[in-house]
Each structure stands twice: as C-alpha cells, then as structure tokens.
C-alpha positions in Angstrom: 39.3 -3.5 178.3 39.0 -7.3 178.3 41.3 -9.5 180.4 42.4 -11.8 178.1 45.3 -13.4 180.3 43.8 -13.5 183.7 42.2 -16.8 185.1 40.4 -15.8 188.1 40.5 -19.2 189.7 44.7 -19.2 189.7 44.8 -15.4 190.5 42.1 -16.1 193.7 44.7 -19.0 194.8 47.5 -16.3 195.7 45.3 -13.6 196.5 44.4 -15.9 199.2 48.1 -16.0 200.4 48.7 -12.3 200.5 48.8 -11.7 204.3 51.3 -14.5 204.5 53.7 -13.5 201.5 56.3 -11.9 203.3 56.6 -14.6 206.1 60.0 -16.8 205.0 59.0 -19.6 206.5 55.3 -19.3 205.0 53.9 -20.7 201.9 56.0 -18.3 199.6 59.3 -19.7 201.0 60.5 -21.3 198.1 59.9 -17.4 196.1 62.1 -16.2 198.6 64.9 -18.8 198.5 64.7 -18.5 194.8 64.5 -14.5 194.9 68.4 -13.8 195.3 69.1 -16.1 192.2 66.6 -15.2 189.8 67.1 -11.4 190.5 70.9 -12.0 190.3 70.5 -13.3 187.0 68.4 -11.0 185.5 70.6 -8.0 186.8 73.5 -9.5 185.0 72.0 -9.9 182.0 70.1 -6.1 181.9 73.3 -4.6 182.8 75.2 -6.6 179.5 72.7 -5.0 177.5 73.7 -2.1 174.7 72.7 0.9 176.1 72.1 0.0 179.7 72.5 3.9 181.2 72.5 2.4 185.1 69.5 1.4 187.2 68.6 4.6 187.9 67.7 5.1 184.6 65.8 2.0 184.1 62.2 1.5 184.3 60.6 -2.0 185.5 57.2 -3.7 185.4 56.8 -6.7 187.3 53.8 -8.4 186.0 52.0 -10.7 188.7 54.3 -9.3 191.1 52.3 -10.6 194.3 53.4 -9.1 197.4 56.6 -7.3 195.9 59.7 -9.9 196.2 60.9 -8.8 193.0 59.9 -5.4 192.9 61.4 -4.4 195.8 64.8 -6.3 195.3 64.7 -3.9 192.0 63.7 -0.8 193.7 66.7 -1.4 195.9 69.0 -1.2 193.0 67.1 2.5 192.5 65.0 1.5 189.2 61.9 3.1 188.7 59.5 -0.1 189.2 55.7 -0.6 188.9 54.1 -3.6 190.0 50.8 -5.0 188.8 48.6 -8.0 189.9 45.0 -9.5 189.4 44.5 -9.8 193.5 43.2 -6.9 195.5 45.0 -8.2 198.5 48.2 -9.0 197.1 48.6 -5.6 195.8 47.6 -4.3 199.3 50.0 -6.2 200.9 52.6 -5.2 198.6 51.9 -1.5 199.2 52.0 -2.1 202.6 55.4 -3.9 202.7 57.0 -1.2 200.5 55.9 1.8 202.7 56.9 -0.1 205.7 60.4 -0.2 203.8 60.4 3.3 202.8 60.5 2.2 199.0 58.5 4.0 196.1 56.9 1.4 194.0 54.0 1.9 191.8 51.8 -0.9 192.6 48.1 -1.5 190.8 45.6 -4.1 190.2 45.8 -4.7 186.3 46.3 -7.1 183.8 49.5 -6.7 181.4 47.4 -5.9 178.5 45.8 -2.8 180.5 49.1 -1.0 181.2 49.5 1.7 178.7 53.3 2.2 179.5 56.1 0.7 177.9 59.1 -0.3 180.3 62.8 -1.0 179.6 62.7 -4.6 181.5 59.0 -6.4 181.9 59.2 -9.3 184.7 56.9 -12.0 184.4 58.4 -14.4 187.3 56.4 -17.7 188.3 53.3 -16.2 186.2 53.5 -18.3 182.5 52.2 -21.3 184.1 49.1 -19.5 185.9 47.8 -17.5 183.0 44.5 -18.3 180.9 46.1 -17.7 177.4 50.2 -17.9 177.0 50.7 -16.6 173.8 47.8 -13.5 174.4 50.2 -13.3 177.6 53.6 -13.0 175.7 51.7 -10.6 173.3 50.9 -8.2 176.4 54.3 -8.6 177.8 56.1 -7.6 174.2 53.5 -4.7 174.1 54.6 -3.4 177.5 58.3 -3.5 176.4 60.2 -0.4 174.9 62.0 -1.3 171.5 65.3 -2.3 172.4 64.1 -3.5 175.9 64.1 -6.9 178.0 61.3 -9.5 178.9 62.3 -12.1 181.7 60.2 -14.9 182.4 60.7 -17.7 185.1 58.4 -20.6 184.9 58.3 -24.8 185.3 59.4 -27.1 182.4 56.6 -29.9 181.7 58.6 -33.0 182.0 58.6 -35.7 184.4 61.1 -34.5 186.5 59.3 -31.2 187.3 56.0 -33.7 187.9 57.8 -35.4 190.9 59.8 -32.4 191.9 57.8 -29.4 191.3 54.6 -31.1 191.8 54.6 -34.0 194.2 57.7 -33.4 195.8 57.2 -29.6 196.5 53.3 -30.1 197.5 52.8 -33.0 199.0 56.1 -34.7 200.2 58.4 -31.8 201.4 55.0 -29.4 202.0 56.9 -26.4 200.4 54.0 -25.3 198.9 50.4 -25.6 199.5 48.7 -28.5 197.7 47.3 -27.2 194.5 49.6 -24.1 193.5 50.3 -26.1 190.5 48.8 -27.9 187.7 51.2 -30.1 185.6 49.4 -29.4 182.7 50.1 -25.5 182.5 53.8 -26.1 182.9 55.5 -24.6 179.8 58.5 -26.5 178.0 61.2 -23.9 176.8 60.6 -24.4 173.2 56.9 -23.8 173.8 57.6 -20.5 175.5 60.5 -19.6 172.8 57.7 -19.9 170.3 55.2 -17.9 172.1 57.5 -14.7 172.3 58.8 -15.0 169.0 55.6 -15.2 167.6 54.9 -11.9 169.7 57.9 -10.2 168.1 60.6 -11.0 170.8 64.1 -12.6 170.1 65.2 -15.2 172.6 68.5 -14.4 173.7 69.2 -16.4 177.0 67.9 -19.6 179.1 69.2 -20.7 182.3 68.0 -23.5 184.7 67.2 -23.1 188.4 67.6 -25.9 190.8 66.9 -26.5 193.9 69.4 -28.3 196.9 67.1 -29.3 199.5 69.9 -30.0 202.0 71.4 -26.6 201.7 67.6 -25.2 201.1 69.3 -22.9 198.3 69.0 -22.3 194.7 71.6 -22.2 191.9 71.6 -21.0 188.1 73.2 -23.7 185.7 72.4 -25.4 182.2 69.7 -27.4 183.2 66.3 -26.6 182.5 64.3 -29.8 183.2 62.5 -28.5 185.8 62.6 -24.6 186.7 64.0 -22.5 184.4 64.4 -18.4 183.4 64.0 -17.0 179.7 64.9 -13.6 178.4 63.9 -12.2 175.1 64.6 -8.4 173.3 62.1 -6.5 171.5 63.2 -5.4 168.2 
C-alpha cells in the first residue's frame, strides 16, 4: 500500500535522533518534559468517555511513536499498546527500551494507512506538522479508530507567537530542539485541524493549550492554544 502520509525527509530527521531519544537532557528533552501533562490530559479525557471499561480493557495505537515516550506511559497504565513509526532506528530504540523496562508493547515500522486493526484510542502526538498530507493522515487515523473511540493529536499552531517561541526560540535561542526540527509553514491552526478531522468523519470534542514555563522548565495545560495544543475527536 502506498504510504501517502509519510514524508521521508521528515521521518529521517527523527530517525537520526533514535539513540538519544531516551536521554532526558538530549534533543528530545522538550518531549520528555511535555509527556506527563499531555498523557495526563488524554488519560482524564479517555476515562470520562461513555463505556470506558478501564485501561486493561483499552487498546491504544501510538502513531509516529518515536522511541516510545507516550506508548510506555499508556502501557504502564495497563493498556494494550501498539506503536508505529516510519523510522527503523526509532522503532529499534523503542523495542529495546520497552524490553529493558519489562513492557510488552507491539512496535512496528509502518504508516497508519497500513494498519489493519481498529483501536479504542489512537494517538498522533507531535506528528501532524511532519506528515506529507494532513487530510490523508486524518483519514488514516479515523480508519484506525473503532466506532466510539478517541483520536487525540498534539501539534503546533501557526501563529506569529509560535514562530517566535516554537521555531526561533526553541531551535536557535534556547537550543531546546535541533535546528531544522520544525518548518513553520507546516504548523497547523486549530480550525484547519478540526476541519480535517471532521472531513475524516470524526467529531471534535475537546481542545486544550500546552504552555511551556521556561524558568521551571515544565509544561502546563490551559486554554491558550496560541503555540502548542491538543485536540481530541470521537469516531461516530
């Protein structure tokens, strides 16, 4: 099957970071810092959904899982987790780290459109701004979600403030990310993302901003979606 959603150049950038992914002081440090708050928000939302039967009865697909930060968090809750990524190196790193931690996570190299199974919870965290075709990506996420299940994305808004903080500040000033990690033109306004999710047959039910506090070097959930944000949708 053609991989309509994968941009090989974008995938290669992150594959090159595979060996340093789990270093909390390395190039993925912002994701390490962000992971607790985004997982907490997703967890609380999922547990409020009608029919939620506990994490042990929940299947999760982490799309663009990298070396497994979010996947491991949900596996520790007891969920049955699968993780996919376009990069062979990050998948190898994810498998090795999960094995060392004693976690049973099904990792494999694939595009979302190549997955046959439907899941209760489909995640695409910090991925939408790196795909080749966002509409096709939204459709692939929807197709991997069971009826009544949740699709959750986190990404970066396209605003002057995000250019200042998420691009210039994070990559060139604070050096929180490797230079070239993001292309501002690929940032996604919430209205655009919501329209693409609706076009894929999903119903948007929640949105929240994520704000980085540089002095405490921590992230907080709030209403301000001007830079980083989360969006959740339900499949009808």
